[in-house]
FISEKOL-635411 format. One line per field, with one value per residue (C-alpha): x, y, z; residue number from 0. Coordinates in steps of 0.05 Angstrom, whole numbers, plus 5000, padded with zeros to 4 digits. Example, Ala and Ser with C-alpha at 12.3 -4.5 7.8 and 13.67 -1.06 7.14 Angstrom:
2
east	5246  5273
north	4910  4979
up	5156  5143
pos	0  1
END
This chain:
641
east	8839  8785  8738  8706  8668  8696  8664  8632  8655  8607  8631  8598  8570  8549  8480  8430  8437  8363  8363  8437  8490  8562  8600  8639  8592  8627  8599  8646  8681  8756  8742  8696  8711  8748  8715  8659  8608  8653  8705  8702  8635  8624  8556  8536  8472  8444  8384  8339  8269  8237  8268  8332  8375  8387  8366  8402  8467  8459  8440  8505  8544  8502  8518  8592  8592  8550  8601  8661  8620  8616  8691  8700  8651  8683  8712  8670  8615  8554  8498  8439  8457  8463  8525  8513  8505  8552  8520  8550  8543  8574  8628  8644  8697  8684  8736  8743  8795  8813  8864  8894  8900  8866  8824  8792  8741  8736  8680  8686  8627  8648  8712  8723  8788  8808  8869  8895  8962  9001  8963  8923  8876  8829  8770  8725  8741  8808  8809  8865  8854  8873  8929  8982  8937  8945  8894  8846  8800  8836  8857  8877  8836  8893  8898  8822  8826  8882  8847  8782  8817  8815  8743  8681  8614  8552  8491  8427  8360  8298  8226  8192  8147  8168  8242  8285  8230  8261  8223  8258  8324  8307  8328  8400  8452  8478  8532  8551  8621  8657  8706  8765  8733  8712  8641  8585  8518  8464  8413  8365  8326  8287  8314  8345  8414  8385  8347  8413  8433  8379  8420  8467  8479  8547  8579  8581  8631  8597  8602  8531  8463  8395  8343  8288  8287  8244  8217  8203  8195  8147  8164  8133  8115  8091  8159  8196  8160  8182  8253  8256  8229  8280  8335  8308  8307  8381  8386  8330  8362  8430  8406  8363  8422  8462  8404  8399  8339  8340  8270  8258  8202  8198  8232  8234  8181  8189  8200  8157  8183  8141  8163  8140  8150  8132  8195  8234  8185  8192  8268  8271  8259  8232  8173  8117  8071  8029  7964  7969  7922  7951  7940  7974  8032  8040  8036  8088  8133  8127  8147  8208  8229  8222  8265  8317  8318  8332  8391  8422  8426  8470  8519  8492  8513  8473  8505  8574  8560  8534  8593  8642  8616  8617  8550  8560  8501  8431  8369  8319  8262  8265  8233  8259  8330  8317  8291  8355  8398  8360  8366  8442  8448  8405  8443  8513  8490  8456  8522  8555  8499  8502  8569  8628  8680  8648  8645  8694  8636  8591  8579  8544  8512  8440  8397  8358  8422  8402  8353  8399  8454  8504  8567  8632  8663  8603  8603  8678  8668  8610  8658  8709  8654  8625  8693  8705  8636  8646  8712  8681  8666  8631  8557  8550  8550  8509  8447  8488  8515  8444  8421  8483  8471  8399  8419  8467  8413  8362  8414  8427  8354  8320  8246  8218  8166  8125  8062  8090  8123  8179  8206  8275  8284  8271  8319  8371  8365  8393  8463  8473  8473  8547  8564  8521  8553  8622  8600  8623  8607  8537  8558  8570  8502  8469  8496  8462  8392  8341  8347  8307  8255  8222  8173  8171  8132  8162  8127  8146  8129  8120  8164  8128  8070  8053  8016  8055  8040  8064  8115  8064  8024  8078  8063  8083  8133  8166  8171  8201  8254  8277  8268  8314  8366  8361  8371  8432  8464  8447  8485  8542  8553  8554  8603  8647  8646  8674  8743  8806  8820  8760  8740  8720  8707  8723  8693  8619  8578  8507  8459  8395  8350  8291  8298  8248  8188  8135  8174  8141  8181  8206  8235  8267  8298  8328  8347  8420  8438  8405  8445  8510  8494  8474  8537  8578  8543  8551  8623  8610  8655  8711  8721  8691  8690  8626  8603  8529  8501  8431  8380  8325  8269  8272  8297  8304  8357  8393  8398  8447  8492  8545  8541  8608  8574  8515  8509  8452  8419  8368  8341  8402  8453  8497  8476  8530  8534  8572  8509  8473  8468  8499  8439  8475  8432  8395  8322  8278  8240  8305  8328  8263  8266  8338  8351  8289  8280  8209  8204  8129  8134  8110  8034  7995  7971  7897  7903  7945  7894  7836  7871  7889  7818  7793  7845  7818  7747  7765  7808  7778  7710  7726  7701  7628  7639  7651  7604  7615  7597  7643  7699  7694  7696  7759  7795  7778  7810  7876  7932  7990  7980  8008  7967  7906  7912  7919  7858  7817  7837  7815  7751  7734  7747  7699  7647  7646  7638
north	5417  5366  5316  5261  5197  5148  5080  5028  4956  4902  4831  4763  4749  4821  4826  4880  4875  4865  4872  4894  4848  4843  4892  4957  5017  5080  5147  5182  5159  5170  5220  5264  5339  5369  5432  5428  5452  5503  5507  5449  5424  5356  5328  5258  5219  5149  5136  5079  5052  5038  4975  4983  4985  5060  5060  4995  5025  5087  5047  5006  5071  5095  5030  5038  5110  5089  5034  5079  5129  5075  5075  5151  5161  5104  5131  5193  5199  5227  5231  5249  5207  5133  5115  5086  5011  4971  4935  4868  4832  4884  4863  4925  4978  5052  5091  5167  5222  5282  5331  5280  5230  5164  5140  5073  5046  4970  4932  4857  4834  4853  4888  4955  4987  5057  5072  5141  5174  5111  5099  5036  5028  4970  4970  4916  4842  4816  4788  4760  4812  4869  4836  4888  4947  4987  4970  5029  5001  5042  5100  5163  5226  5262  5205  5206  5282  5270  5210  5248  5299  5244  5225  5259  5278  5247  5293  5261  5292  5250  5272  5209  5180  5109  5122  5103  5071  5034  4970  4962  4955  4921  4852  4877  4840  4893  4897  4943  4962  4937  4984  4951  4964  4892  4877  4842  4822  4874  4835  4894  4903  4962  5009  4996  5024  5078  5107  5135  5168  5222  5266  5326  5337  5305  5366  5333  5282  5222  5234  5219  5253  5241  5296  5306  5274  5212  5178  5106  5127  5184  5256  5308  5357  5411  5410  5404  5465  5507  5483  5498  5568  5579  5558  5603  5663  5678  5664  5713  5766  5754  5761  5821  5856  5844  5866  5798  5752  5685  5662  5672  5722  5746  5796  5795  5844  5836  5787  5797  5770  5755  5728  5656  5639  5566  5558  5569  5532  5466  5467  5441  5368  5375  5416  5366  5397  5336  5348  5423  5476  5537  5579  5526  5523  5598  5598  5543  5580  5646  5609  5581  5649  5678  5621  5637  5711  5693  5649  5708  5748  5697  5644  5595  5555  5602  5665  5633  5619  5689  5722  5680  5704  5777  5792  5820  5867  5837  5878  5833  5882  5870  5803  5801  5806  5753  5706  5719  5705  5640  5619  5629  5588  5534  5534  5529  5470  5438  5443  5402  5351  5343  5351  5302  5357  5379  5311  5332  5371  5312  5324  5390  5368  5379  5437  5437  5459  5529  5527  5502  5536  5479  5468  5505  5452  5453  5529  5529  5478  5519  5578  5537  5509  5579  5607  5550  5560  5635  5622  5569  5599  5539  5531  5501  5570  5609  5612  5635  5693  5710  5717  5757  5806  5813  5830  5884  5914  5917  5948  6000  6020  5969  5966  5896  5863  5800  5828  5868  5846  5877  5871  5853  5924  5952  5902  5918  5994  5989  5983  5915  5949  5967  5894  5870  5917  5892  5820  5794  5722  5693  5654  5721  5746  5685  5705  5772  5744  5750  5692  5628  5643  5689  5661  5695  5701  5714  5757  5760  5809  5784  5824  5883  5880  5918  5863  5819  5748  5699  5649  5593  5619  5598  5534  5468  5454  5522  5516  5446  5471  5527  5485  5432  5483  5519  5453  5437  5505  5502  5436  5457  5522  5481  5431  5488  5520  5460  5478  5443  5418  5373  5322  5364  5352  5394  5347  5333  5284  5311  5257  5284  5223  5236  5309  5330  5303  5358  5402  5432  5415  5486  5480  5414  5449  5504  5462  5444  5514  5543  5497  5516  5590  5590  5553  5603  5665  5641  5621  5552  5520  5567  5532  5462  5413  5380  5320  5320  5250  5253  5199  5225  5209  5279  5286  5361  5349  5299  5350  5388  5327  5296  5222  5212  5233  5186  5114  5079  5020  4971  4912  4915  4915  4969  4994  5001  5076  5070  5070  5122  5194  5247  5278  5345  5396  5340  5335  5319  5264  5229  5233  5203  5145  5129  5145  5116  5058  5072  5013  5024  5096  5161  5153  5137  5064  5084  5127  5075  5020  5065  5081  5008  4987  5038  5013  4942  4965  5007  4952  4886  4908  4884  4921  4930  4995  5033  5065  5118  5175  5154  5137  5206  5242  5205  5218  5292  5293  5264  5315  5280  5300  5238  5190  5234  5235  5159  5148  5198  5157  5092  5124  5149  5079  5047  5102  5093  5018
up	4831  4821  4853  4811  4827  4776  4783  4826  4818  4842  4851  4854  4923  4936  4968  4955  4879  4863  4786  4782  4754  4780  4735  4731  4731  4705  4725  4677  4615  4606  4551  4593  4594  4653  4683  4630  4682  4714  4768  4817  4791  4758  4738  4716  4711  4718  4673  4655  4664  4732  4758  4717  4779  4790  4863  4877  4852  4894  4956  4952  4952  5012  5049  5035  5061  5121  5137  5136  5178  5233  5242  5235  5292  5333  5397  5400  5453  5419  5469  5424  5364  5359  5319  5250  5244  5200  5141  5122  5056  5010  4961  4922  4907  4900  4859  4859  4850  4894  4868  4820  4877  4865  4924  4935  4986  4987  5022  5036  5079  5149  5129  5096  5072  5049  5004  4987  4973  4990  5056  5066  5126  5143  5190  5220  5217  5192  5121  5078  5025  5073  5113  5090  5109  5174  5228  5233  5288  5340  5295  5333  5322  5286  5236  5224  5210  5160  5129  5118  5075  5023  5036  5011  5042  5010  5012  4986  4966  4951  4964  4940  4994  4972  4982  5042  5083  5143  5130  5063  5098  5163  5136  5121  5162  5210  5264  5320  5342  5404  5440  5404  5336  5323  5302  5339  5312  5320  5360  5362  5298  5325  5270  5202  5189  5144  5204  5231  5166  5175  5221  5221  5295  5297  5267  5199  5222  5191  5116  5095  5104  5071  5063  5081  5149  5154  5217  5199  5127  5144  5125  5172  5117  5166  5202  5136  5109  5169  5163  5089  5098  5153  5105  5051  5096  5094  5019  5002  5046  5017  4945  4963  4996  4932  4888  4855  4843  4880  4861  4788  4775  4847  4892  4967  4994  5069  5127  5189  5256  5317  5385  5400  5472  5459  5418  5483  5527  5488  5493  5564  5577  5647  5623  5613  5562  5549  5585  5599  5572  5537  5600  5643  5595  5598  5674  5678  5631  5669  5733  5698  5672  5742  5769  5716  5735  5808  5786  5749  5814  5850  5827  5776  5715  5669  5698  5691  5617  5604  5640  5601  5534  5555  5587  5658  5667  5665  5651  5687  5677  5602  5587  5515  5540  5594  5540  5500  5562  5573  5501  5502  5565  5535  5469  5501  5543  5483  5443  5499  5493  5419  5386  5392  5393  5460  5492  5548  5579  5589  5662  5648  5583  5605  5581  5647  5681  5658  5717  5772  5813  5805  5846  5838  5793  5746  5743  5727  5672  5645  5639  5600  5555  5540  5523  5474  5443  5433  5396  5352  5283  5254  5242  5311  5344  5293  5339  5398  5358  5333  5405  5424  5367  5388  5459  5435  5390  5447  5493  5438  5432  5387  5409  5414  5459  5462  5430  5371  5308  5268  5197  5172  5145  5215  5246  5193  5205  5275  5302  5271  5203  5208  5222  5164  5115  5136  5121  5053  5065  5071  5133  5170  5148  5178  5247  5241  5233  5290  5339  5330  5383  5333  5283  5216  5153  5084  5032  4958  4904  4833  4785  4755  4805  4867  4903  4952  4971  5025  5001  5014  4954  4906  4868  4900  4844  4851  4926  4920  4871  4919  4981  4953  4933  5000  5038  4997  5008  5082  5091  5045  5084  5148  5120  5096  5165  5203  5230  5208  5278  5269  5218  5158  5085  5024  4972  4966  4926  4918  4899  4868  4864  4817  4833  4779  4818  4818  4769  4707  4644  4641  4712  4691  4630  4674  4734  4719  4695  4757  4802  4769  4769  4843  4865  4826  4853  4924  4911  4940  4888  4907  4974  4960  4903  4880  4839  4826  4813  4785  4772  4727  4680  4649  4577  4591  4643  4600  4543  4588  4597  4552  4536  4571  4636  4633  4657  4619  4653  4626  4668  4713  4656  4627  4559  4507  4491  4425  4382  4423  4404  4449  4487  4498  4462  4424  4404  4464  4427  4409  4481  4505  4457  4469  4542  4571  4523  4499  4454  4442  4420  4452  4448  4510  4512  4515  4453  4418  4432  4409  4343  4330  4344  4293  4243  4249  4239  4177  4145  4170  4195  4266  4326  4343  4382  4317  4267  4213  4260  4318  4269  4236  4304  4326  4259  4265  4335  4311  4314  4277  4204  4170  4212  4203  4126  4124  4167  4125  4064  4096  4120  4050  4022  4072  4063  3987  3988
pos	0  1  2  3  4  5  6  7  8  9  10  11  12  13  14  15  16  17  18  19  20  21  22  23  24  25  26  27  28  29  30  31  32  33  34  35  36  37  38  39  40  41  42  43  44  45  46  47  48  49  50  51  52  53  54  55  56  57  58  59  60  61  62  63  64  65  66  67  68  69  70  71  72  73  74  75  76  77  78  79  80  81  82  83  84  85  86  87  88  89  90  91  92  93  94  95  96  97  98  99  100  101  102  103  104  105  106  107  108  109  110  111  112  113  114  115  116  117  118  119  120  121  122  123  124  125  126  127  128  129  130  131  132  133  134  135  136  137  138  139  140  141  142  143  144  145  146  147  148  149  150  151  152  153  154  155  156  157  158  159  160  161  162  163  164  165  166  167  168  169  170  171  172  173  174  175  176  177  178  179  180  181  182  183  184  185  186  187  188  189  190  191  192  193  194  195  196  197  198  199  200  201  202  203  204  205  206  207  208  209  210  211  212  213  214  215  216  217  218  219  220  221  222  223  224  225  226  227  228  229  230  231  232  233  234  235  236  237  238  239  240  241  242  243  244  245  246  247  248  249  250  251  252  253  254  255  256  257  258  259  260  261  262  263  264  265  266  267  268  269  270  271  272  273  274  275  276  277  278  279  280  281  282  283  284  285  286  287  288  289  290  291  292  293  294  295  296  297  298  299  300  301  302  303  304  305  306  307  308  309  310  311  312  313  314  315  316  317  318  319  320  321  322  323  324  325  326  327  328  329  330  331  332  333  334  335  336  337  338  339  340  341  342  343  344  345  346  347  348  349  350  351  352  353  354  355  356  357  358  359  360  361  362  363  364  365  366  367  368  369  370  371  372  373  374  375  376  377  378  379  380  381  382  383  384  385  386  387  388  389  390  391  392  393  394  395  396  397  398  399  400  401  402  403  404  405  406  407  408  409  410  411  412  413  414  415  416  417  418  419  420  421  422  423  424  425  426  427  428  429  430  431  432  433  434  435  436  437  438  439  440  441  442  443  444  445  446  447  448  449  450  451  452  453  454  455  456  457  458  459  460  461  462  463  464  465  466  467  468  469  470  471  472  473  474  475  476  477  478  479  480  481  482  483  484  485  486  487  488  489  490  491  492  493  494  495  496  497  498  499  500  501  502  503  504  505  506  507  508  509  510  511  512  513  514  515  516  517  518  519  520  521  522  523  524  525  526  527  528  529  530  531  532  533  534  535  536  537  538  539  540  541  542  543  544  545  546  547  548  549  550  551  552  553  554  555  556  557  558  559  560  561  562  563  564  565  566  567  568  569  570  571  572  573  574  575  576  577  578  579  580  581  582  583  584  585  586  587  588  589  590  591  592  593  594  595  596  597  598  599  600  601  602  603  604  605  606  607  608  609  610  611  612  613  614  615  616  617  618  619  620  621  622  623  624  625  626  627  628  629  630  631  632  633  634  635  636  637  638  639  640
END
């Protein structure tokens, strides 16, 4: 059982090279160790100076995965996501291995081909090179599902503000798909192709996703912070339940939940919140809730949905239950709006249908939709189950109202406890969390101390480490949850692009081991196979990698590794000098220039800024003993003249 990215071959005529040269770029050598990093985990790195071609290499891979995504999504009707745009101008081959099966993706300008296990498919325009390949432009769904068993998902993390800005890609030659699978020129240049890679709401059908989300290159850090804390919530609870430490040096103290009516209010498109005061918003919302209550008395789409998933008695005098009913109706309709596997419900795919009676045909279809949702055990339905569990808890005596808060321990002490204790998988525990219309605050307790602190009080570097990891795990669990009757992936490339940004050297030193340990503890590598591809400027990370797993680049060219030392467990200074090509040594340029200036004054009497007093002070401040002794000798010579 294995998954390995092997190499990227770039040919003459390929655009987007920048400093790169046409060549074969090996991510692993033939003599690399199997299972060195544990079961179903492979790790390799691309290193070099800024401008050496690391990002260009990755972006060619991203374009390839984007292009094959275009044809995987072809034929599906996705209302809330514009299908990926095909990028022309690539002339490159990507080789990888899944379960000892060699797989190959070939890009030739406006054509792309995929070979695996004796099958050969071509997509896009016809080209002589692919004439003996099967035409995949009108590939049936069952063939796509089978094909994608030999394709991998690419999950990318990069927090640099300079990375993946739309304007950097707007000049790429892009094409859209016709119904027959042929390509037509993309006349609209409103968004670059990379804009459509920041998504997850297609049920992880398209095999590429970049994190964090960027809107025209801008990261909404406030929104990102909330998302990351949300993704950390279930991990902290899971580790706490199993008496393990997720965040090094801290234990979970408590999580406080508080109802936030605006989280429900903003879900419905017909509610215009633009110019309303807080009081007006609340009044508008209360009117909508009353309207919803009246619909539950008679026939309506919302009532049909709730009945279909097992709720037949409505406690309309309990607003918290009413909010949960409304949320379930909204979420079921939202699923029909969003996910390709629910595209047959297009005529009721409108969240505002929660507030209308609807005709008999619509209500019947809503019943069918709800029954399909409730039997869907993928990540798509997690929030529906959270609301259902909340309803059962309130019906069984859990006290909750709009004005009070509760803690996780209080929530866990109720009837849901039995269900939680039965859960052995983290995915099941996610379904037992309070529903998403509650806001929450996480408090941690430093080990050995009584005082607790909000998670926001952690250092920015610490939070980034755990936020990155939480996001990766969140997406991986979602990918794992996709059912076999849909397009699903069991092999994942995780690209960590300059992941060490903001990390203290000690965090850099621990990072790779922490990743491996976390994936093992959560048994992620039991069900999925991973290849981590890391670009880094950190010698601490490289000290965990074998030379066979490193691609060295310098000015767009491959560096011959034969004369290089193996960085695995090596001296950090040696790694710095070798792996990052520090031709001018380790000393800062200001310090180096200052020392050289003093040397000229001591030996050649050049440099008016120096006198015996300032020279003595600098020499006394030198730390390196050999340099210091030599300068003291030169100083004494000059002083005794």
